C-alpha positions in Angstrom: 131.3 -121.3 63.3 134.3 -123.2 61.8 137.6 -121.8 63.0 140.3 -121.1 60.6 143.4 -123.2 60.7 147.0 -122.0 60.5 147.4 -123.8 57.1 144.7 -121.4 55.8 147.1 -118.3 56.1 146.9 -117.5 52.4 143.1 -117.2 52.6 143.4 -114.3 55.1 146.0 -111.9 53.9 144.9 -109.0 56.1 144.8 -110.9 59.3 147.9 -112.9 58.5 149.7 -109.8 57.3 149.0 -107.8 60.4 150.1 -110.7 62.6 153.3 -111.1 60.6 154.1 -107.4 60.8 153.5 -107.4 64.6 155.9 -110.4 65.0 158.5 -108.7 62.8 158.3 -105.3 64.4 158.3 -106.8 67.9 161.3 -109.0 67.3 163.2 -106.1 65.8 162.4 -104.0 68.9 163.6 -106.8 71.2 166.8 -107.1 69.1 167.5 -103.4 69.8 166.7 -102.2 66.3 165.6 -98.6 66.4 161.8 -98.7 65.9 161.1 -95.5 67.8 159.2 -94.1 64.8 156.4 -96.6 65.5 155.7 -95.6 69.1 153.0 -93.3 70.4 154.9 -90.3 71.6 154.2 -86.6 71.9 155.4 -86.3 68.3 151.8 -87.1 67.5 151.1 -83.5 68.5 153.5 -82.4 65.8 151.6 -84.1 63.1 153.0 -87.7 63.2 149.6 -89.2 63.3 150.7 -92.5 61.9 152.0 -93.4 65.3 148.4 -93.9 66.4 148.3 -96.9 64.0 151.9 -98.2 64.0 152.1 -98.6 67.8 149.8 -101.6 67.5 152.7 -103.7 65.9 154.9 -103.6 69.0 154.5 -105.8 72.1 156.2 -105.8 75.4 156.9 -109.5 75.9 156.2 -113.0 74.5 152.9 -113.5 76.4 151.7 -110.1 75.3 152.5 -110.9 71.7 151.1 -114.5 71.7 147.9 -113.5 73.4 147.2 -110.7 70.9 148.2 -112.7 67.8 146.0 -115.6 68.9 142.9 -113.6 69.3 143.6 -111.5 66.2 143.6 -114.8 64.3 140.5 -116.2 66.0 138.5 -113.0 65.5 140.0 -111.5 62.4 139.7 -114.6 60.2 136.0 -114.9 61.0 135.5 -111.3 60.0 137.7 -111.5 56.9 136.0 -114.7 55.7 132.5 -113.0 55.6 133.2 -109.3 55.1 136.2 -109.6 52.9 139.7 -108.3 52.8 139.1 -104.6 52.2 136.5 -104.2 54.9 138.6 -106.1 57.4 141.6 -103.8 56.6 139.4 -100.8 57.2 138.2 -102.2 60.5 141.7 -102.8 61.7 142.6 -99.2 60.8 139.5 -97.9 62.6 140.0 -100.0 65.7 143.8 -99.2 65.9 143.5 -95.5 65.4 140.3 -95.1 67.4 141.5 -97.1 70.4 145.1 -95.8 70.2 144.1 -92.1 70.0 141.6 -92.3 72.9 144.2 -94.0 75.1 147.0 -91.5 74.2 144.6 -88.6 74.7 143.6 -89.7 78.2 146.5 -91.8 79.4 150.1 -92.7 78.4 149.5 -94.3 75.1 150.8 -97.9 74.7 151.7 -100.7 72.3 150.0 -103.8 71.1 147.1 -105.2 69.2 144.7 -105.4 72.2 142.7 -102.4 71.1 142.1 -104.1 67.7 141.4 -107.3 69.5 138.7 -105.7 71.7 137.3 -104.0 68.6 136.8 -107.3 66.9 135.4 -108.7 70.1 132.8 -105.9 70.4 132.0 -106.4 66.7 131.5 -110.1 66.9 129.6 -109.8 70.2 126.9 -107.9 68.4 127.0 -109.8 65.1 126.9 -113.2 66.7 123.5 -112.2 68.1 122.1 -110.0 65.3 123.6 -111.4 62.0 123.0 -115.1 61.0 126.3 -115.1 59.1 128.1 -114.8 62.4 126.1 -117.3 64.5 128.4 -119.0 66.9 131.3 -116.6 66.3 131.7 -116.0 70.1 131.4 -118.7 72.7 130.1 -117.8 76.1 133.4 -118.6 77.7 135.2 -116.2 75.3 132.8 -113.5 76.3 133.5 -114.2 80.0 137.3 -114.2 79.3 137.3 -110.8 77.6 135.0 -109.2 80.1 136.9 -110.6 83.0 140.3 -109.7 81.5 139.0 -106.1 80.9 138.3 -105.6 84.6 141.4 -107.5 85.8 143.5 -105.2 83.7 141.8 -102.2 85.3 142.6 -103.7 88.7 146.3 -104.3 87.9 146.6 -100.8 86.6 145.0 -99.1 89.6 147.0 -101.1 92.1 150.3 -100.5 90.2 150.9 -104.2 89.7 150.9 -104.0 85.9 150.0 -101.0 83.7 147.6 -101.7 80.9 146.1 -99.6 78.1 142.6 -99.9 79.5 141.2 -96.9 77.6 142.3 -98.7 74.4 140.5 -101.8 75.4 137.3 -99.9 76.2 137.5 -97.6 73.2 138.1 -100.5 70.8 135.2 -102.5 72.2 132.9 -99.5 72.0 133.9 -98.9 68.3 133.3 -102.6 67.6 129.9 -102.6 69.1 128.9 -99.5 67.1 130.2 -101.0 63.8 128.4 -104.2 64.7 125.0 -102.5 65.1 125.7 -100.6 61.9 126.2 -103.8 60.0 123.4 -105.8 61.6 120.8 -103.1 61.7 120.8 -101.0 58.5 118.2 -98.6 59.9 120.8 -97.6 62.6 123.7 -97.2 60.2 123.6 -93.4 59.9 123.6 -93.1 63.7 126.4 -95.7 64.3 128.6 -94.2 61.5 128.1 -90.8 63.0 128.9 -92.0 66.5 132.0 -93.9 65.4 133.2 -90.9 63.4 132.6 -88.6 66.4 134.5 -91.0 68.7 137.5 -91.2 66.4 137.5 -87.4 65.8 137.4 -86.8 69.6 140.3 -89.2 70.0 142.4 -87.5 67.4 141.6 -84.0 68.7 142.3 -85.2 72.2 145.6 -86.7 71.1 146.8 -83.4 69.6 145.2 -80.1 70.4 143.3 -81.0 73.5 145.8 -83.4 75.2 147.2 -81.0 77.7 143.7 -80.2 78.9 142.3 -83.7 79.2 145.2 -86.1 79.9 144.8 -87.8 83.2 148.4 -89.0 83.6 150.9 -87.4 85.9 153.9 -88.4 83.8 153.3 -86.5 80.6 154.5 -83.1 79.3 158.2 -83.6 79.6 158.6 -83.8 75.8 156.8 -80.6 75.4 159.0 -79.0 78.1 162.1 -80.1 76.1 160.7 -78.7 72.9 160.0 -75.4 74.6 163.5 -75.3 76.1 165.1 -76.1 72.8 163.1 -73.4 71.1 164.3 -70.9 73.8 167.9 -71.8 73.0 167.5 -70.8 69.3 165.3 -67.7 70.2 162.2 -69.2 68.7 160.1 -67.6 71.4 156.7 -68.2 69.8 157.3 -71.9 69.6 158.8 -71.9 73.1 155.7 -70.2 74.5 153.4 -72.7 72.8 155.1 -75.8 74.1 155.9 -74.5 77.6 152.3 -73.4 78.2 151.3 -77.0 77.4 154.0 -78.4 79.6 152.8 -76.2 82.5 149.3 -77.7 82.1 150.7 -81.2 82.3 153.2 -80.5 85.0 151.9 -77.6 87.2 154.2 -78.5 90.0 157.5 -78.6 88.1 159.4 -75.3 88.8 161.7 -75.6 85.8 158.8 -75.5 83.5 157.4 -72.4 85.1 160.8 -70.7 85.0 161.3 -71.4 81.3 157.8 -70.3 80.6 158.6 -67.0 82.4 161.5 -66.5 80.1 159.3 -67.1 77.1 156.7 -64.7 78.3 159.3 -62.1 79.1 160.8 -62.3 75.6 157.3 -62.1 74.1 156.8 -58.8 76.0 154.1 -60.2 78.4 155.7 -59.0 81.6 152.7 -59.7 83.9 152.5 -63.3 82.7 156.3 -63.6 83.0 156.2 -62.4 86.6 153.4 -64.8 87.5 155.4 -67.7 86.0 158.6 -66.7 87.9 156.6 -66.4 91.1 155.1 -69.8 90.6 158.6 -71.3 90.1 159.7 -69.6 93.3 156.7 -71.0 95.2 157.6 -74.5 94.1 161.3 -74.1 94.8 161.9 -71.2 97.2 165.5 -72.1 97.7 166.4 -71.5 94.0 167.8 -67.9 93.8 167.5 -67.8 90.0 163.7 -68.0 90.4 163.7 -65.4 93.2 165.9 -63.0 91.3 163.8 -63.4 88.1 160.6 -62.6 89.9 162.2 -59.6 91.6 163.6 -58.2 88.4 160.1 -57.6 87.2 158.9 -55.6 90.2 
């Protein structure tokens, strides 16, 4: 399959537009412009779902940016040439939100276009075998590169050498494979659409309601703890209880969270729960007299 050239930019407005936005947003971030509204943060749990999409525009360093832009161009232009602009835009949205939500639900959440890149990779891996329009879309060495890179990133993450959004890679690839089979095999379309929809739904639910229960990271929950503490300061006890309960699920060994949760329970009139929370704080930090006194006060 003929590769698009950079002089063909006007022919691929979706691919070129996404690349241009990624470059602009990343350079702005590097220039210390406040782009915090684009990141995946716990604010997703307060309804800011756009962050699951906009985080793809930001990149950590020049290699991260160039690698992702290069493969977006290689893969995206092939898809846009054959499927058209609208369908390509919808695919970018699907791969970005799907991969981003799954990664945020289970891990830290991250930045970059790699989830979209792996989505296009999975899509073209299927279509290059099943759809004559895409014959030759993926070379064997490209397949080897992406599979090898996937496992290398898992290794660097597990060893602490370099943390990568591996869930986004895997989620994007899986969505791409499902869409690919849906396009190439019409008889499977209902099944693949249902599976893709279910996967994205689970990702969004996992990023919001279910995140404190399924997240595998040990470094999350501090934003919820701050929201709970701030709510206590203004006597919004119901909101405080909601966020502090979540924070305690994330950080079950942080005594400050349990102490604040005890205050929220006590204000809400649930004294047995308050006593248990104070006692947990005391167990974790027995030298803190505030925790000890709070627990004793409910005897």
